[in-house]
C-alpha positions as CSV (number, residue, x, y, z in Angstrom):
1,M,9.9,-16.2,-8.9
2,T,11.9,-15.4,-6.1
3,S,10.3,-17.6,-2.8
4,S,9.5,-16.2,0.4
5,E,12.6,-17.9,1.9
6,D,15.1,-16.1,-0.7
7,L,13.3,-12.9,-0.1
8,H,13.7,-13.3,3.6
9,K,17.6,-14.0,3.5
10,R,17.9,-11.1,1.1
11,R,16.1,-9.0,3.7
12,G,18.7,-9.9,6.6
13,S,21.0,-8.1,4.9
14,A,19.3,-5.1,3.5
15,V,16.5,-4.3,6.2
16,A,17.3,-2.9,9.3
17,R,16.3,-5.0,12.0
18,G,14.3,-3.1,13.8
19,V,11.5,-3.2,11.3
20,G,9.7,-6.3,12.0
21,S,6.7,-8.2,10.5
22,V,4.6,-10.5,11.7
23,I,4.8,-13.6,9.1
24,P,7.6,-14.4,6.5
25,S,5.5,-14.9,3.8
26,Y,5.9,-11.9,1.1
27,V,3.1,-10.5,-1.1
28,D,2.8,-10.7,-4.7
29,H,-1.0,-9.6,-5.0
30,A,-4.3,-9.1,-3.6
31,A,-7.8,-8.2,-3.6
32,G,-10.5,-7.9,-1.5
33,G,-10.4,-9.8,1.7
34,T,-7.4,-12.0,0.6
35,F,-3.7,-11.9,-0.7
36,T,-1.3,-14.6,-2.2
37,D,2.5,-14.8,-1.5
38,V,5.2,-15.1,-3.5
39,D,5.0,-19.1,-3.0
40,G,1.7,-19.0,-4.3
41,R,-0.2,-19.9,-1.0
42,E,-3.8,-17.6,-0.4
43,W,-4.1,-16.4,2.6
44,I,-7.6,-14.9,4.6
45,D,-6.7,-11.2,5.3
46,F,-7.8,-10.3,8.9
47,A,-5.3,-7.2,9.3
48,A,-6.2,-5.4,6.2
49,G,-2.6,-3.4,6.6
50,I,-3.5,-2.5,10.1
51,A,-7.1,-1.1,9.1
52,V,-6.0,0.5,6.0
53,T,-7.3,-1.4,3.2
54,S,-11.0,-0.9,4.4
55,V,-12.1,-0.9,0.5
56,G,-10.0,-4.0,-0.5
57,N,-6.7,-4.2,-1.9
58,A,-6.5,-3.1,-6.1
59,A,-10.0,-1.7,-5.3
60,P,-11.4,-1.0,-8.9
61,K,-12.5,2.6,-8.6
62,V,-9.0,3.5,-6.6
63,V,-6.9,1.6,-9.0
64,E,-8.6,3.8,-11.9
65,A,-8.1,7.3,-10.2
66,V,-4.7,6.5,-9.3
67,R,-3.7,5.6,-12.6
68,A,-5.5,8.9,-14.4
69,Q,-3.4,10.9,-11.6
70,V,-0.3,9.6,-12.3
71,E,-0.6,10.2,-16.3
72,R,-1.8,14.0,-15.3
73,F,1.0,14.9,-12.8
74,T,2.7,12.9,-9.7
75,H,3.2,16.0,-7.3
76,T,3.7,19.7,-7.0
77,C,3.2,20.6,-3.3
78,F,0.3,22.0,-2.4
79,M,2.0,24.7,-0.4
80,V,3.5,25.8,-3.9
81,A,1.3,24.8,-6.4
82,P,-2.2,23.8,-5.5
83,Y,-4.9,21.4,-6.8
84,E,-8.6,20.8,-7.1
85,S,-8.4,17.4,-5.4
86,Y,-7.0,18.7,-2.4
87,V,-9.5,21.1,-1.8
88,T,-12.0,18.3,-2.6
89,V,-10.9,15.9,0.1
90,C,-11.2,18.6,2.4
91,E,-14.6,19.5,1.8
92,Q,-15.5,15.9,1.7
93,L,-14.0,15.4,5.3
94,N,-15.7,18.3,6.6
95,A,-19.0,17.1,5.8
96,L,-18.5,13.2,6.9
97,T,-17.1,14.0,10.0
98,P,-19.2,14.3,13.2
99,G,-20.5,18.0,13.9
100,G,-22.9,20.2,12.1
101,F,-20.7,23.1,13.1
102,E,-18.4,25.1,10.1
103,K,-15.1,23.1,9.9
104,R,-11.4,23.2,8.1
105,S,-9.2,20.1,7.1
106,A,-5.5,19.9,6.6
107,L,-3.8,17.3,4.8
108,F,-0.6,15.2,6.0
109,N,1.0,11.7,5.3
110,S,0.6,9.4,8.3
111,G,-1.3,9.4,11.4
112,A,1.3,9.9,13.7
113,E,1.9,13.7,11.6
114,A,-1.9,14.4,11.9
115,V,-1.9,13.6,15.8
116,E,1.3,16.1,16.0
117,N,-0.6,18.5,13.8
118,A,-3.6,18.5,16.2
119,V,-1.4,19.0,18.9
120,K,-0.1,21.9,17.3
121,I,-3.4,23.4,16.3
122,A,-5.0,23.1,19.7
123,R,-1.8,24.8,21.6
124,H,-1.8,27.8,19.0
125,A,-5.2,28.0,19.5
126,T,-5.8,27.9,23.2
127,G,-2.4,29.3,24.0
128,R,-2.1,26.3,26.9
129,P,0.6,24.0,27.1
130,A,-0.6,20.4,28.2
131,V,-2.0,17.4,26.6
132,V,-4.1,14.8,28.5
133,V,-3.7,11.5,26.9
134,F,-4.7,8.0,28.5
135,D,-3.4,4.7,29.7
136,H,-3.1,2.1,27.0
137,A,-3.1,4.6,24.6
138,Y,-1.4,4.7,20.9
139,H,-1.0,7.5,18.7
140,G,2.5,6.9,16.9
141,R,6.0,6.6,16.4
142,T,7.5,10.6,16.4
143,N,9.0,11.8,19.2
144,L,5.8,13.6,20.9
145,T,3.8,10.8,19.8
146,M,5.9,8.4,21.4
147,A,5.2,10.4,24.4
148,L,1.6,10.4,23.7
149,T,1.5,6.7,23.6
150,A,1.4,4.4,26.7
151,K,3.1,1.2,25.9
152,N,6.8,0.9,26.4
153,M,7.9,-2.2,24.1
154,P,8.4,-1.8,21.5
155,Y,7.6,1.8,20.5
156,K,9.3,4.0,23.6
157,H,12.1,1.4,24.7
158,R,15.5,3.7,24.9
159,F,14.1,6.0,22.3
160,G,13.8,9.0,24.8
161,P,13.5,11.9,26.4
162,F,10.5,12.4,24.9
163,A,8.2,15.6,24.8
164,G,6.9,17.4,28.0
165,E,3.6,18.3,29.1
166,I,1.8,15.4,28.7
167,Y,-0.4,13.5,31.0
168,R,-1.7,10.1,31.4
169,V,-5.2,9.4,33.2
170,P,-7.1,6.0,33.7
171,M,-8.7,4.9,30.6
172,S,-12.5,3.2,30.9
173,Y,-11.8,-0.7,30.7
174,P,-14.8,-2.5,31.4
175,L,-12.8,-5.7,32.0
176,R,-10.7,-4.5,34.3
177,D,-12.3,-1.3,35.9
178,G,-14.1,-3.5,38.8
179,G,-17.7,-2.2,37.6
180,L,-17.0,1.3,37.0
181,S,-19.6,3.2,34.7
182,G,-18.6,5.0,32.1
183,A,-19.5,8.5,34.3
184,E,-17.2,7.3,37.2
185,A,-14.3,6.4,35.2
186,A,-14.7,10.2,33.3
187,A,-14.7,11.7,36.7
188,R,-12.1,9.8,37.9
189,A,-10.0,11.0,34.9
190,I,-11.3,14.4,35.1
191,E,-10.4,14.7,38.8
192,M,-6.7,13.7,38.1
193,V,-6.4,16.5,35.9
194,E,-7.7,19.1,37.9
195,K,-5.8,18.3,40.7
196,Q,-2.3,17.5,39.3
197,V,-2.3,19.7,36.0
198,G,-5.3,21.9,36.3
199,A,-7.9,22.5,33.6
200,E,-6.8,26.1,33.0
201,N,-3.4,24.6,31.7
202,V,-4.5,21.7,29.3
203,A,-4.9,22.4,25.7
204,A,-6.0,19.2,24.5
205,L,-7.8,15.9,25.8
206,L,-6.7,13.4,23.1
207,I,-8.4,10.1,23.2
208,E,-9.1,7.1,21.0
209,P,-13.3,6.3,20.9
210,I,-12.2,2.8,20.6
211,Q,-8.6,2.1,21.4
212,G,-6.6,0.5,18.9
213,E,-3.0,-0.9,19.5
214,G,-3.9,-0.7,23.8
215,G,-5.9,-3.6,23.1
216,F,-9.4,-2.7,21.1
217,V,-10.7,-1.2,24.4
218,V,-14.6,0.0,24.1
219,P,-14.9,2.2,26.9
220,A,-17.9,2.1,28.8
221,P,-21.2,4.0,27.8
222,G,-21.2,7.4,29.0
223,F,-17.1,7.6,29.7
224,L,-16.9,9.8,26.0
225,P,-19.9,12.2,26.3
226,A,-18.6,12.9,29.9
227,L,-15.3,13.9,28.7
228,R,-16.6,15.5,26.0
229,A,-19.1,17.9,28.5
230,W,-16.0,18.6,30.3
231,A,-13.8,19.8,27.8
232,T,-16.6,22.1,26.7
233,A,-16.9,23.4,30.1
234,A,-13.3,23.9,30.4
235,G,-12.4,25.2,27.3
236,V,-10.1,22.1,26.4
237,V,-9.9,21.1,22.7
238,F,-11.4,17.5,22.7
239,V,-9.4,15.5,19.9
240,A,-10.7,12.2,18.7
241,D,-7.9,10.1,17.2
242,E,-10.1,8.0,14.7
243,I,-7.3,7.0,12.7
244,Q,-8.0,3.4,13.2
245,T,-11.6,3.6,13.8
246,G,-12.4,6.1,11.0
247,F,-14.2,5.4,7.6
248,C,-17.0,2.9,8.5
249,R,-14.7,0.1,10.3
250,T,-16.6,0.2,13.7
251,G,-20.4,0.2,11.7
252,D,-20.6,4.1,11.0
253,W,-18.3,6.2,9.0
254,F,-16.4,7.4,12.7
255,A,-16.6,5.5,16.1
256,C,-17.7,9.2,17.8
257,E,-21.2,8.8,16.4
258,H,-22.1,5.8,18.5
259,E,-22.7,7.9,21.3
260,G,-23.1,11.0,19.3
261,V,-20.3,12.7,20.5
262,E,-18.8,16.0,18.3
263,P,-14.8,16.4,18.8
264,D,-13.5,19.6,18.4
265,L,-10.5,17.8,16.3
266,V,-10.2,14.5,14.7
267,T,-7.5,13.0,13.4
268,L,-7.8,10.8,10.5
269,A,-5.7,8.4,8.3
270,K,-5.3,4.4,8.0
271,G,-8.7,4.0,5.8
272,I,-8.7,7.3,4.3
273,A,-7.2,6.7,0.7
274,G,-7.3,2.5,0.1
275,G,-3.7,2.3,0.9
276,L,-2.3,5.2,0.0
277,P,-0.3,7.0,2.1
278,L,-2.8,10.1,3.4
279,A,-3.5,11.5,6.7
280,A,-5.8,14.9,8.0
281,V,-7.1,16.6,10.6
282,T,-10.3,18.1,10.6
283,G,-12.5,20.4,12.9
284,R,-13.9,23.6,14.0
285,A,-12.9,26.4,11.7
286,E,-12.1,29.1,14.7
287,L,-9.3,26.2,15.7
288,M,-8.3,25.4,12.2
289,D,-7.9,28.9,11.0
290,A,-6.1,29.9,14.3
291,V,-2.7,29.1,13.1
292,H,-0.9,31.4,10.8
293,V,-0.3,31.1,7.4
294,G,2.6,28.4,6.8
295,G,1.8,27.0,10.2
296,L,0.6,24.0,8.9
297,G,1.9,21.8,5.9
298,G,4.4,19.6,4.7
299,T,6.0,18.6,0.9
300,Y,4.2,15.7,0.5
301,G,0.8,16.4,2.7
302,G,-2.1,15.8,0.3
303,N,0.1,14.5,-2.5
304,P,-2.5,14.3,-5.6
305,I,-2.0,10.3,-6.2
306,A,-2.9,10.3,-2.6
307,C,-6.1,12.8,-2.9
308,A,-7.4,11.0,-6.0
309,A,-7.3,7.2,-4.2
310,A,-9.0,9.0,-1.2
311,L,-11.8,10.5,-3.6
312,A,-12.3,7.1,-4.9
313,T,-12.3,5.5,-1.8
314,I,-15.0,7.5,-0.3
315,D,-17.1,7.0,-2.9
316,T,-16.6,3.5,-2.9
317,M,-17.4,3.2,0.9
318,H,-21.0,5.3,0.2
319,E,-21.5,3.1,-3.1
320,L,-21.1,-0.2,-1.6
321,D,-22.4,1.1,2.0
322,L,-19.4,-0.4,3.7
323,A,-20.5,0.9,7.2
324,G,-23.2,-1.4,6.8
325,A,-20.7,-4.0,5.8
326,A,-19.0,-3.5,8.8
327,R,-22.0,-4.3,10.9
328,R,-22.8,-7.5,8.8
329,I,-19.1,-8.5,9.8
330,E,-19.7,-7.9,13.2
331,S,-23.3,-10.2,13.1
332,M,-21.1,-13.0,11.7
333,L,-17.7,-13.0,13.8
334,V,-19.5,-12.2,16.9
335,P,-21.6,-15.3,17.6
336,R,-18.8,-17.4,16.5
337,L,-16.3,-15.6,19.0
338,R,-18.8,-16.1,21.7
339,A,-19.5,-19.6,21.0
340,I,-15.6,-20.4,21.3
341,A,-15.5,-18.1,24.6
342,E,-18.4,-20.3,26.1
343,R,-16.1,-23.3,26.2
344,D,-12.8,-21.6,26.6
345,P,-12.2,-20.1,29.8
346,R,-8.8,-18.6,28.6
347,I,-11.2,-15.9,27.0
348,A,-11.9,-13.1,29.0
349,E,-13.8,-11.0,27.0
350,V,-15.2,-10.6,23.3
351,R,-15.5,-6.9,22.5
352,G,-15.2,-4.4,19.6
353,R,-17.7,-2.7,17.3
354,G,-18.5,-3.3,13.4
355,A,-15.3,-4.8,12.0
356,M,-13.0,-3.8,14.6
357,L,-13.3,-7.1,17.0
358,A,-11.1,-8.8,19.8
359,V,-11.0,-11.3,22.0
360,E,-8.7,-10.7,25.5
361,L,-6.8,-13.7,27.0
362,V,-6.3,-14.6,30.4
363,Q,-5.2,-17.6,32.7
364,P,-8.6,-19.2,33.3
365,G,-10.4,-17.9,36.5
366,T,-8.4,-14.9,36.7
367,L,-7.9,-11.9,34.9
368,T,-4.2,-12.4,34.6
369,P,-3.0,-11.6,31.0
370,D,-1.6,-14.6,28.7
371,P,0.2,-13.2,26.1
372,V,1.9,-16.5,25.7
373,A,-1.6,-18.4,24.8
374,T,-2.1,-15.4,22.3
375,A,1.0,-15.7,20.6
376,A,0.2,-19.3,20.1
377,I,-3.2,-19.5,19.0
378,S,-2.2,-16.1,16.5
379,A,0.3,-18.7,15.2
380,A,-2.1,-21.6,14.8
381,C,-4.2,-19.0,12.3
382,H,-1.0,-18.0,10.3
383,A,0.0,-21.8,10.1
384,A,-3.9,-22.3,8.7
385,G,-3.5,-19.1,6.4
386,L,-5.4,-16.4,8.5
387,L,-3.2,-13.5,8.9
388,T,-4.3,-12.2,12.4
389,L,-2.7,-9.4,14.8
390,T,-2.2,-9.1,18.3
391,C,-2.2,-6.1,20.4
392,G,-2.9,-5.1,24.1
393,T,-0.8,-3.3,26.3
394,Y,-0.4,-6.8,28.1
395,G,0.1,-8.8,24.8
396,N,-2.8,-10.5,25.3
397,V,-5.8,-9.7,22.5
398,L,-5.9,-11.0,19.2
399,R,-7.7,-8.7,17.1
400,F,-9.3,-9.0,14.0
401,L,-9.6,-6.1,11.1
402,P,-10.9,-7.8,7.8
403,P,-11.3,-5.5,5.0
404,L,-15.2,-4.2,4.7
405,V,-15.4,-5.9,1.4
406,I,-14.5,-9.6,2.2
407,S,-17.1,-12.2,1.4
408,D,-19.1,-14.1,3.7
409,D,-17.4,-17.5,2.6
410,H,-14.1,-16.1,3.4
411,L,-15.5,-14.9,7.1
412,V,-17.1,-18.5,7.7
413,R,-13.5,-19.9,6.5
414,A,-12.0,-17.6,9.1
415,A,-14.1,-18.4,11.8
416,D,-13.5,-22.1,11.4
417,I,-10.0,-21.6,11.3
418,L,-10.2,-19.3,14.6
419,D,-12.1,-22.2,16.2
420,A,-9.7,-24.9,15.5
421,A,-7.1,-22.7,16.5
422,F,-8.6,-22.5,20.1
423,T,-9.2,-26.0,20.1
């Protein structure tokens, strides 16, 4: 079998340098909460393909559904010759997402594409141009979603000019907010929008209920409900980017549910289809149906194989109660992380919900970010066989995204590796 070293050499002359990888090991097979590389080394997976394989890799129901669909047909394009599974996925998303109002859904390929289409829908429905986003936000790598994203390197650097009519306001970031309550942080953001943009010009307010790439920032209680209330009063479409937080990741089906927030539109992807490329926008029927026929779609959006995988993924989440599994993961990991934090002054905060957890590292006694220590600790985890990721505007956050089906034994082993890595 080809080794990781051999594959890495081949990669250098075949794959564009701009495509990076966290580790130099190449995957051979994966299941549950682990994967094995081509050299036979087993890894505990605390990345889940960036919150994608929540039901685990090669989940039995997903494999069975994909195999059956491939044998029937692989593609017709729903816009040309439609099929039942697309309709069924939309029905399930309409029922699962927050809000008791009538909804519609449209399917796409990636999270960035879902975000772009949510903006299109909001602008078309309201007739307004402006979109409000937040500090530390990440929404994708296309031209529009790069404009929506806050972080320059590596996402935006020298890729401009970017789309216009995007306005950024401060996020509620409790560690760095100087004690602002959620209501106070929301008032700060709203005042900036009203003074600098004008509420009557805003089509959409777009926010991650818990920020992902921005550092797993959990806003202070009350922040999201206050923004939701303002958006309703101002006729602004409230768009929740649940691409990373959705599908049981935070201990509920969707992170907005933690504070009872009902978005007008929700963008979905990542955990939706067990590893196959699928995304969606789900929202109020009057907004979704405002767009003219032919205004939404795409050649591969809602591909039948991805739809089959999504239906099997959602069924698995129900059957195994993976929202409950996410809460169990939190109950096991957070005490271990807090115990490390008690003895290690570099950890400024342990935060997150469910199986979306993180620690932020700083220089002891300050709030000065320490990306060097963060990278070193993550590398120590890799050396011990635990795949971890870093994130954050300052590169100083270690994030943990295990598959929701990970075993207790693997969680304990992972916590032991983290403990040793910090030591």
